[in-house]
KEVO-887405 format. One line per 2 residues: number of its first residue (from 1); for each residue x, z, y of C-alpha. Coordinates in nm, 3 decimals. Each point is the difference from the previous one (the first is absolute). Layout:
# KEVO-887405
NUM) X Z Y | ...
***
This chain:
# KEVO-887405
1) 10.227 10.189 12.972 | 0.128 0.239 -0.266
3) 0.364 0.033 -0.098 | -0.048 -0.173 -0.339
5) -0.135 -0.318 0.159 | 0.273 0.006 0.263
7) 0.256 0.011 -0.280 | -0.176 -0.289 -0.176
9) -0.005 -0.212 0.315 | 0.364 0.079 0.066
11) 0.088 -0.161 -0.332 | -0.270 -0.269 -0.034
13) -0.143 -0.048 0.351 | 0.167 -0.338 0.043
15) -0.200 -0.143 -0.290 | -0.314 0.215 -0.012
17) -0.323 -0.065 0.185 | 0.044 -0.357 0.137
19) 0.172 0.099 0.327 | 0.034 -0.364 0.118
21) -0.351 -0.124 -0.077 | -0.324 0.002 0.205
23) -0.135 0.301 -0.196 | 0.184 0.306 -0.126
25) -0.088 0.152 -0.336 | -0.200 0.277 0.170
27) -0.205 -0.257 0.193 | -0.058 -0.203 -0.317
29) -0.128 0.305 -0.186 | -0.222 0.114 0.287
31) -0.164 -0.340 0.062 | 0.001 -0.174 -0.340
33) -0.004 0.270 -0.270 | -0.222 0.267 0.144
35) -0.177 0.033 -0.338 | 0.303 0.166 -0.159
37) -0.025 0.319 0.206 | 0.164 0.272 -0.217
39) 0.027 -0.220 -0.311 | 0.358 -0.083 -0.102
41) 0.004 -0.341 -0.172 | 0.324 -0.070 -0.188
43) -0.092 -0.275 -0.247 | 0.079 -0.312 0.200
45) 0.177 -0.153 -0.299 | -0.336 0.010 -0.176
47) -0.201 -0.125 0.297 | 0.079 0.026 0.366
49) -0.268 0.077 0.258 | -0.184 -0.244 0.220
51) -0.011 0.057 0.374 | -0.331 0.075 0.167
53) 0.090 -0.251 0.273 | 0.075 -0.256 -0.272
55) -0.342 0.051 -0.157 | -0.174 -0.023 0.338
57) 0.164 -0.340 0.053 | -0.101 -0.118 -0.347
59) -0.356 0.119 0.047 | -0.011 -0.173 0.337
61) 0.106 -0.327 -0.163 | -0.252 0.025 -0.283
63) -0.289 0.080 0.234 | 0.077 -0.264 0.260
65) 0.097 -0.302 -0.213 | -0.159 -0.197 -0.280
67) 0.221 -0.056 -0.304 | -0.098 -0.262 -0.258
69) 0.130 -0.090 -0.345 | 0.324 -0.194 0.065
71) -0.097 -0.246 -0.278 | -0.301 -0.117 0.203
73) 0.005 -0.258 0.276 | -0.202 0.173 0.272
75) 0.151 0.093 0.336 | 0.014 0.371 -0.089
77) 0.161 -0.081 -0.335 | 0.255 -0.231 0.161
79) 0.087 0.271 0.252 | 0.038 0.250 -0.283
81) 0.229 -0.240 -0.186 | 0.225 -0.021 0.307
83) 0.015 0.381 0.018 | 0.107 0.011 -0.366
85) 0.268 -0.262 0.063 | 0.130 0.190 0.302
87) 0.014 0.320 -0.205 | 0.241 -0.161 -0.244
89) 0.274 -0.061 0.253 | -0.028 0.068 0.373
91) -0.288 0.000 0.243 | 0.018 -0.095 0.363
93) 0.095 0.349 0.116 | 0.047 0.220 -0.302
95) 0.216 0.045 -0.308 | -0.148 -0.096 -0.336
97) 0.116 0.008 -0.362 | 0.287 -0.253 -0.014
99) 0.129 0.092 0.342 | 0.004 0.371 -0.095
101) 0.250 -0.084 -0.276 | 0.185 -0.255 0.216
103) -0.095 -0.278 -0.240 | -0.017 -0.354 0.134
105) -0.315 -0.197 -0.095 | 0.237 -0.285 -0.086
107) 0.143 0.209 -0.284 | -0.282 0.239 -0.097
109) -0.375 0.015 -0.053 | -0.231 0.302 0.009
111) -0.252 0.028 -0.285 | -0.267 0.264 0.061
113) -0.083 0.212 -0.305 | -0.215 0.301 -0.085
115) 0.289 0.240 0.052 | 0.370 0.015 -0.082
117) -0.076 0.046 -0.370 | -0.193 -0.328 -0.006
119) 0.297 -0.171 0.167 | 0.235 0.128 -0.271
121) -0.247 -0.096 -0.272 | -0.013 -0.352 0.142
123) 0.378 -0.032 -0.036 | -0.007 0.135 -0.355
125) -0.273 -0.237 -0.111 | 0.126 -0.314 0.173
127) 0.378 0.035 -0.041 | 0.150 -0.274 -0.222
129) 0.105 0.225 -0.291 | 0.166 -0.145 -0.310
131) 0.170 0.129 -0.315 | 0.329 0.017 0.186
133) -0.134 0.167 0.315 | 0.101 0.351 0.103
135) -0.194 0.248 0.209 | 0.236 0.259 0.150
137) -0.127 0.284 0.216 | 0.129 0.326 0.142
139) -0.108 0.327 -0.158 | -0.145 0.101 0.337
141) -0.303 -0.228 -0.016 | -0.372 0.053 0.026
143) -0.218 -0.050 -0.309 | -0.138 -0.311 0.166
145) 0.346 -0.156 -0.029 | 0.054 0.128 -0.353
147) -0.322 -0.174 -0.100 | 0.178 -0.334 0.047
149) 0.206 0.103 -0.301 | -0.306 -0.029 -0.224
151) -0.047 -0.358 0.109 | 0.365 -0.070 -0.075
153) -0.008 0.158 -0.343 | -0.333 -0.144 -0.108
155) 0.039 -0.347 0.152 | 0.097 -0.272 -0.239
157) -0.006 -0.311 0.157 | 0.158 0.175 -0.299
159) -0.302 0.082 -0.209 | 0.010 0.375 -0.012
161) -0.297 0.096 0.212 | -0.159 0.209 -0.276
163) 0.316 0.157 -0.140 | 0.022 0.379 0.035
165) 0.298 0.234 0.045 | 0.150 0.122 -0.327
167) 0.312 0.161 0.139 | 0.210 0.050 0.309
169) 0.353 -0.119 0.063 | 0.180 0.259 0.202
171) 0.351 -0.076 0.115 | 0.232 0.163 0.242
173) 0.204 -0.244 0.205 | 0.238 0.074 0.279
175) 0.059 -0.274 0.251 | 0.260 0.035 0.274
177) 0.006 -0.267 0.267 | 0.364 -0.097 0.041
179) -0.018 -0.272 0.262 | -0.232 -0.258 0.140
181) 0.015 -0.217 -0.310 | 0.036 0.219 -0.308
183) -0.114 0.319 -0.172 | 0.140 0.194 -0.291
185) -0.245 0.117 -0.265 | 0.016 0.216 -0.310
187) -0.280 0.047 -0.254 | 0.004 0.348 -0.145
189) -0.297 0.054 -0.229 | -0.320 -0.136 -0.153
191) -0.289 0.212 -0.121 | -0.308 -0.214 -0.051
193) -0.090 -0.370 -0.024 | -0.284 -0.207 0.146
195) 0.101 -0.338 -0.135 | 0.004 -0.337 0.165
197) -0.175 -0.153 0.301 | 0.051 0.018 0.374
199) 0.225 0.290 0.098 | -0.100 0.284 0.230
201) 0.269 0.231 0.140 | -0.033 0.312 0.213
203) 0.306 0.080 0.211 | 0.133 0.265 0.234
205) 0.159 -0.108 0.326 | 0.249 0.234 0.161
207) 0.133 -0.088 0.341 | 0.321 0.129 0.155
209) 0.048 0.097 0.364 | 0.078 -0.362 0.099
211) -0.268 -0.195 -0.189 | -0.038 -0.374 -0.006
213) 0.227 -0.298 -0.007 | 0.329 0.051 0.180
215) 0.268 -0.256 -0.055 | 0.077 -0.007 -0.370
217) -0.155 0.340 -0.077 | -0.347 0.108 -0.108
219) -0.027 0.375 0.052 | -0.266 0.049 -0.263
221) -0.057 0.121 -0.355 | -0.263 -0.146 -0.232
223) -0.095 0.194 -0.315 | -0.262 -0.151 -0.231
225) -0.180 0.269 -0.198 | -0.224 -0.197 -0.227
227) -0.030 -0.346 -0.151 | -0.340 -0.098 -0.136
229) -0.120 -0.297 -0.198 | -0.319 -0.073 -0.190
231) 0.053 -0.067 -0.365 | -0.146 -0.335 -0.100
233) -0.019 -0.068 -0.372 | 0.166 -0.325 -0.096
235) 0.112 -0.081 0.352 | 0.327 -0.186 0.011
237) 0.220 -0.009 0.303 | -0.099 -0.320 0.168
239) 0.137 -0.212 0.276 | -0.184 0.015 0.331
241) -0.192 -0.309 0.095 | 0.126 0.014 0.356
243) 0.134 0.248 0.251 | 0.005 0.370 -0.083
245) -0.119 0.238 0.270 | 0.073 0.372 0.011
247) -0.157 0.263 0.225 | 0.156 0.312 0.153
249) -0.233 0.255 0.164 | 0.076 0.301 0.215
251) -0.178 0.205 0.271 | 0.126 -0.001 0.356
253) -0.064 0.375 -0.010 | -0.060 0.221 -0.305
255) -0.339 0.168 0.034 | 0.121 0.295 -0.209
257) 0.324 0.098 0.172 | 0.000 -0.199 0.324
259) 0.327 -0.173 -0.093 | 0.036 -0.328 0.186
261) 0.162 -0.283 -0.192 | 0.258 -0.222 0.162
263) -0.165 -0.338 0.056 | 0.334 -0.169 -0.065
265) -0.119 0.023 -0.361 | -0.198 -0.315 0.073
267) 0.314 -0.201 0.069 | 0.204 0.163 -0.275
269) -0.257 -0.082 -0.268 | -0.087 -0.349 0.123
271) 0.356 -0.116 0.061 | 0.152 0.113 -0.332
273) -0.053 -0.125 -0.351 | -0.090 0.224 -0.292
275) 0.360 -0.023 -0.109 | 0.123 0.125 0.337
277) -0.254 0.282 -0.011 | 0.124 0.105 -0.342
279) -0.332 -0.041 -0.180 | 0.065 -0.326 -0.184
281) -0.052 0.178 -0.333 | -0.373 0.025 0.075
283) -0.037 -0.271 0.264 | 0.202 -0.304 -0.098
285) -0.089 -0.225 0.289 | -0.258 -0.083 0.259
287) -0.073 0.029 0.370 | -0.065 0.345 0.143
289) -0.294 0.061 0.231 | -0.063 0.326 0.187
291) -0.318 0.202 0.058 | -0.010 0.284 0.258
293) -0.279 0.253 -0.025 | -0.029 0.097 0.367
295) -0.333 0.183 -0.023 | 0.162 0.330 0.097
297) 0.312 -0.106 0.191 | -0.175 -0.254 0.223
299) -0.169 0.275 0.202 | 0.327 0.118 0.157
301) 0.256 -0.269 -0.082 | -0.140 -0.347 -0.075
303) 0.243 -0.235 -0.177 | 0.161 -0.263 0.221
305) -0.054 -0.313 -0.208 | 0.212 -0.210 0.232
307) 0.300 0.206 -0.121 | -0.113 0.087 -0.352
309) -0.180 -0.305 -0.142 | -0.201 0.163 -0.278
311) -0.230 -0.228 -0.197 | -0.297 0.238 -0.007
313) -0.097 0.301 0.213 | -0.312 0.212 -0.056
315) -0.153 0.206 0.280 | -0.306 0.222 0.048
317) -0.176 0.037 0.334 | -0.145 0.349 -0.038
319) 0.356 0.121 -0.061 | 0.095 -0.154 0.335
321) -0.280 0.120 0.228 | -0.273 0.163 -0.209
323) -0.266 -0.271 0.017 | -0.110 -0.228 -0.157
325) 0.021 0.111 -0.362 | -0.035 -0.247 -0.286
327) 0.215 -0.260 0.175 | 0.361 -0.095 -0.062
329) 0.219 -0.305 0.012 | 0.262 -0.185 -0.198
331) 0.264 -0.160 0.219 | 0.151 -0.281 -0.205
333) 0.277 -0.254 0.066 | -0.135 -0.352 0.009
335) 0.240 -0.132 -0.263 | -0.070 0.299 -0.228
337) -0.377 -0.041 0.034 | 0.027 -0.350 -0.142
339) 0.135 0.147 -0.325 | -0.296 0.234 -0.056
341) -0.239 -0.110 -0.273 | -0.364 0.052 0.098
343) -0.251 -0.017 -0.287 | -0.330 0.141 0.124
345) -0.186 -0.185 0.273 | -0.286 0.116 0.218
347) -0.192 -0.077 0.313 | 0.239 -0.092 0.274
349) 0.295 -0.086 -0.228 | -0.113 -0.345 -0.117
351) -0.059 -0.322 0.190 | -0.230 -0.137 -0.272
353) -0.127 0.091 -0.349 | -0.251 -0.136 -0.254
355) -0.215 0.249 -0.187 | -0.043 -0.169 -0.337
357) 0.343 -0.158 -0.055 | 0.354 0.133 0.026
359) 0.081 -0.116 0.350 | 0.122 0.189 0.307
361) 0.202 -0.099 0.305 | 0.174 0.301 0.149
363) 0.064 0.048 0.369 | 0.357 -0.061 0.112
365) 0.035 0.275 0.262 | 0.177 0.308 -0.135
367) -0.245 0.245 0.155 | -0.303 -0.202 -0.109
369) 0.131 -0.033 -0.352 | 0.051 0.373 -0.061
371) -0.274 0.169 0.204 | -0.284 0.010 -0.252
373) -0.348 0.004 0.150 | -0.082 0.098 0.357
375) 0.272 0.209 0.158 | -0.088 0.333 0.157
377) -0.030 -0.161 0.340 | -0.142 0.302 0.184
379) 0.291 0.213 -0.119 | 0.246 -0.276 0.086
381) -0.147 -0.020 0.350 | 0.067 0.374 0.034
383) 0.372 0.000 -0.077 | 0.101 -0.123 0.345
385) -0.117 0.329 0.150 | 0.229 0.188 -0.234
387) 0.293 -0.227 0.074 | -0.067 0.051 0.370
389) 0.076 0.371 -0.043 | 0.318 -0.068 -0.197
391) 0.115 -0.247 0.263 | -0.055 0.250 0.283
393) 0.214 0.261 -0.176 | 0.241 -0.242 -0.174
395) 0.102 0.031 -0.364 | 0.346 0.131 0.089
397) -0.145 0.284 0.212 | -0.247 0.090 -0.277
399) 0.287 0.009 -0.249 | 0.207 0.231 0.223
401) -0.295 0.227 0.073 | -0.108 0.046 -0.362
403) 0.357 0.027 -0.124 | 0.070 0.285 0.243
405) -0.293 0.196 -0.141 | 0.105 -0.066 -0.359
407) 0.361 0.097 0.070 | -0.111 0.320 0.174
409) -0.226 0.087 -0.294 | 0.277 -0.062 -0.255
411) 0.241 0.209 0.203 | -0.239 0.294 0.028
413) -0.103 -0.012 -0.367 | 0.364 -0.005 -0.114
415) 0.069 0.305 0.216 | -0.266 0.216 -0.167
417) 0.139 0.275 -0.225 | -0.151 0.274 -0.212
419) 0.110 0.362 0.045 | 0.267 -0.049 -0.268
421) 0.148 -0.304 0.173 | -0.142 -0.258 -0.241
423) -0.140 -0.329 0.129 | -0.373 -0.024 0.050
425) -0.022 -0.378 0.019 | 0.145 -0.281 -0.212
427) -0.013 -0.332 0.185 | -0.014 -0.339 -0.171
429) 0.171 -0.304 0.143 | 0.341 -0.155 0.035
431) 0.211 0.289 -0.130 | -0.222 0.227 0.216
433) 0.286 -0.020 0.247 | -0.049 0.057 0.370
435) 0.279 -0.249 0.073 | -0.199 -0.280 -0.164
437) -0.333 0.065 0.168 | 0.044 -0.303 0.223
439) -0.092 -0.203 -0.308 | -0.321 0.195 -0.049
441) -0.347 -0.085 0.124 | -0.262 0.247 0.129
443) -0.066 0.154 -0.342 | 0.108 0.345 -0.118
445) -0.045 0.057 -0.373 | 0.085 0.336 -0.157
447) -0.088 0.287 -0.232 | 0.015 0.374 0.065
449) 0.174 0.271 -0.203 | -0.054 0.372 -0.044
451) 0.286 0.248 0.045 | 0.058 0.002 -0.378
453) 0.044 -0.380 -0.006 | -0.335 -0.085 -0.157
455) -0.221 -0.260 0.164 | -0.306 0.043 0.213
457) -0.268 -0.242 -0.119 | -0.046 -0.288 0.241
459) -0.378 0.008 -0.043 | -0.003 0.360 0.119
461) 0.200 -0.105 0.304 | -0.259 -0.271 0.070
463) -0.294 0.238 -0.040 | 0.150 0.261 0.229
465) 0.095 -0.266 0.254 | -0.359 -0.122 0.004
467) -0.121 0.355 0.066 | 0.240 0.009 0.293
469) -0.133 -0.325 0.144 | 0.296 -0.212 -0.117
471) -0.063 -0.328 -0.181 | 0.284 -0.122 -0.221
473) 0.042 -0.165 -0.339 | 0.139 0.111 -0.334
475) 0.080 -0.161 -0.334 | 0.205 -0.312 -0.074
477) -0.170 -0.220 0.262 | -0.047 -0.289 -0.246
479) 0.379 -0.033 -0.021 | 0.091 0.114 -0.353
481) 0.356 -0.132 0.010 | 0.103 0.190 0.312
483) -0.187 0.307 -0.121 | 0.185 0.010 -0.332
485) 0.332 -0.081 0.168 | -0.009 0.273 0.263
487) -0.162 0.266 -0.219 | 0.239 -0.066 -0.288
489) -0.279 -0.077 -0.249 | 0.115 -0.177 -0.315
491) -0.209 -0.242 -0.204 | -0.057 0.286 -0.245
493) -0.122 0.224 0.283 | -0.240 -0.266 0.126
495) -0.141 -0.075 -0.344 | -0.029 0.371 -0.081
497) -0.184 0.065 0.326 | -0.241 -0.283 -0.073
499) -0.065 0.128 -0.351 | -0.066 0.344 0.150
501) -0.282 -0.156 0.202 | 0.173 -0.051 0.334
503) -0.131 -0.297 0.197 | 0.017 -0.105 0.362
505) -0.185 0.224 0.248 | -0.049 0.293 -0.238
507) 0.108 0.364 0.048 | 0.285 0.000 -0.255
509) 0.268 0.038 0.266 | 0.263 0.185 -0.208
511) 0.048 -0.066 -0.373 | 0.274 0.162 -0.207
513) 0.158 0.139 0.314 | 0.030 -0.338 0.174
515) -0.214 -0.136 0.283 | -0.194 -0.314 -0.086
517) -0.019 -0.117 0.359 | 0.088 0.101 0.355
519) -0.140 0.088 0.340 | 0.015 -0.275 0.262
521) -0.049 0.015 0.374 | 0.020 -0.321 0.202
523) -0.023 -0.077 0.369 | -0.172 -0.271 0.200
525) 0.036 -0.135 0.351 | -0.243 0.265 0.132
527) 0.160 0.300 -0.177 | 0.128 0.286 0.215
529) 0.263 0.272 0.002 | -0.279 0.258 -0.006
531) -0.124 -0.137 -0.333 | 0.345 0.013 -0.153
533) 0.053 0.352 0.132 | -0.333 0.123 -0.136
535) 0.090 -0.140 -0.341 | 0.342 0.170 0.001
537) -0.160 0.329 0.104 | -0.253 -0.037 -0.283
539) 0.273 -0.043 -0.260 | 0.203 0.290 0.141
541) -0.293 0.241 0.007 | -0.148 -0.098 -0.337
543) 0.299 -0.065 -0.224 | 0.309 0.172 0.139
545) 0.071 0.341 -0.148 | 0.137 0.252 0.251
547) 0.164 0.337 -0.054 | -0.329 0.167 0.088
549) -0.155 -0.155 -0.310 | 0.233 0.206 -0.224
551) -0.124 0.349 -0.079 | 0.245 0.284 -0.023
553) -0.249 0.280 0.061 | -0.015 0.336 -0.166
555) -0.114 0.029 -0.357 | -0.374 0.040 -0.026
557) -0.112 0.242 -0.267 | -0.359 0.053 -0.099
559) 0.007 0.092 -0.364 | -0.276 0.242 -0.090
561) 0.088 0.328 -0.160 | -0.025 -0.029 -0.372
563) 0.058 -0.377 0.004 | 0.289 -0.120 -0.215
565) 0.316 -0.072 0.198 | 0.080 -0.361 -0.087
567) 0.312 -0.001 0.211 | -0.165 -0.261 0.227
569) -0.055 0.089 0.363 | -0.160 -0.212 0.269
571) 0.275 -0.061 0.251 | -0.149 -0.279 0.210
573) -0.280 -0.251 -0.009 | -0.024 -0.351 0.142
575) -0.333 -0.180 0.009 | -0.002 -0.381 -0.023
577) -0.359 -0.100 0.080 | 0.073 -0.375 -0.010
579) 0.224 -0.176 -0.250 | 0.337 -0.111 0.136
581) -0.047 0.184 0.330 | 0.187 0.294 0.142
583) -0.115 0.345 -0.113 | -0.106 0.315 0.184
585) 0.232 0.288 -0.084 | -0.064 0.372 0.035
587) 0.285 0.249 0.031 | -0.232 0.291 -0.071
589) -0.351 0.027 -0.135 | -0.188 0.319 -0.084
591) -0.137 0.030 -0.352 | -0.345 0.127 -0.088
593) -0.095 0.142 -0.337 | -0.033 -0.331 -0.180
595) 0.120 -0.269 0.238 | 0.157 -0.078 0.334
597) -0.173 0.171 0.289 | -0.165 -0.237 0.248
599) -0.181 0.020 0.331 | -0.288 -0.229 0.083
601) 0.103 0.024 0.365 | 0.318 -0.193 -0.070
603) -0.092 -0.355 -0.099 | 0.214 -0.189 -0.246
605) 0.224 -0.246 0.191 | -0.096 -0.363 -0.046
607) 0.135 -0.327 0.137 | -0.176 -0.094 0.322
609) -0.095 -0.363 0.047 | -0.219 -0.237 0.190
611) -0.233 -0.003 -0.301 | -0.070 0.373 0.044
613) 0.022 0.122 -0.361 | -0.220 0.301 -0.087
615) 0.142 0.334 0.111 | 0.058 0.268 -0.261
617) -0.148 0.319 0.140 | 0.131 0.230 -0.270
619) 0.158 0.010 -0.340 | 0.118 0.233 -0.274
621) 0.256 -0.051 -0.274 | 0.045 0.134 -0.353
623) 0.299 -0.050 -0.226 | 0.040 -0.022 -0.376
625) 0.372 0.007 -0.061 | -0.039 -0.052 -0.374
627) -0.235 -0.301 0.027 | 0.194 -0.133 0.297
629) -0.325 -0.034 0.193 | -0.069 0.065 0.366
631) -0.366 0.062 0.067 | -0.133 -0.070 0.348
633) -0.336 0.078 0.156 | -0.051 -0.150 0.342
635) -0.284 -0.031 0.248 | -0.061 -0.329 0.182
637) -0.266 0.053 0.260 | -0.275 0.190 -0.188
639) 0.088 -0.141 -0.343 | 0.212 0.195 -0.243
641) 0.219 -0.189 -0.246 | 0.216 0.125 -0.284
643) 0.288 -0.188 -0.163 | 0.290 0.062 -0.233
645) 0.328 -0.172 0.075 | 0.236 -0.073 -0.287
647) 0.336 -0.172 0.003 | -0.159 -0.343 -0.031
649) -0.261 0.058 0.271 | -0.023 -0.185 0.329
651) 0.129 0.304 0.184 | 0.266 0.230 -0.140
653) 0.124 0.353 0.050 | 0.363 0.101 -0.018
655) 0.059 0.361 -0.102 | 0.352 0.139 0.004
***
């Protein structure tokens, strides 16, 4: 064992590697993830990996049993129906969905959906919105949660389904929680207007070191950033026909930064009126309900619904254990489910219907009412094998293991310095503070800087990482609110970037000197120290400028006799063959008559990788100081290529 790993284990050994479980992390990797070999997979927030043992068990089930449509009455169909029922709560010997979130079947039901997004969409479409309803959500939310906003703003039990935006109301509000029952609020500015209709408010939640409810104090700050309403011509403020219901949505863990939200938010929101929360100016009355998007956070810290009685929780199974994809669930409180308004009906959701007259009788069971068509019963039958793995390791041990890797990675990235002492890495999260990392999940989100303070493009980081056998993710991760918040992008910046052609997943990683997204690495239950170490070494070798990269060699003179003395002398040359990567610097270089002297026996240095890029066997350079052009002729194998590199080229040459 090398000294670096010994140092890591000295600090994190108590939490790393599942020391008190049947299998250690090394045994898990050797027996269940042999396919990874030298590949470093660090995108578990996007999709975690399935175990080979897990898939063997699933395949064994599918090849030894007969599964029938659970809507049929045959023996195989009846057996399949029982498997689906068991999957909702708890089987005879294994954890299932409700049990994983410590939700009693007396209080909650599990509705299977086609992913977490479908679960969120179900809430948005069926929630009992009215003119006086308010949808409040944290800035750190996935686009799938933000999409509920469109339902709020276009719904008109309120007659504004076809009304379009013709402005934006932007207000800055500061809310300081004073005690358990009251908030102070001050409205500072308005910029745009959307009009009337159901309100939609994005908020920031900032938690202090002692979050949650404690006596008479709420150690929390709530800062709404935006109030939105659809403008409805001729709409008068009306009185609600009945109860008014409001919805507050937040993620258990931000998929951009890894920040974990205090689940005491559930109680704070549900137990206080709009007046107590300080938002009575936009939400006059009504009952608050709470939605937790646990698609990311559930993998390492599932919400305990016996302590935090949220009304709705969305989860995704491939985020938990890799397989199956295309399957999620909405965990819903029984009393909250009764308030949802279902319009569409399908096979399986009705007890009776008549084709040629307006008559349907809907099923009364919550699951039956909202699961349109035949559920994905083969996928549902597979989830128990994934839960079996989580049970053997335990969620708490997985959380400690992954958190130790994330904390180590943050610590090492923050320690990186360029030759001039400037920081290499800017981390995004809760104040980027090491003291607050206990609130962070297994995500590390960051951008990299050059010695002069300019940004490396995150897409270049991703491309180089891929060449080095490291799989990670870059961009905004479908979380535009967190992205704008942590990168300091204003509305004007975002609109300007869009007008410039920037869209999700493109290569416009830096615009007007600001990054448009970030680099994200995330860890799963099977991640290892070696993977984290390889990633750190990759960043250090590719993006950290050392003293050796600075050229202070002797002046190189090669001006021909009779040539005009321009006063410019070639002092040093640094070649940057790949954009945003470190350069190759020469302290001395002999000059030929018209260009830099080269030797075909000395190949041009290139980045080595598992993809084995073509080797340059020789090259020659020519310079045009007046046209600011560097000409390059290089030989790849037997083929000779010739290029000219200008300032705007993919590569660049720095001449001092």
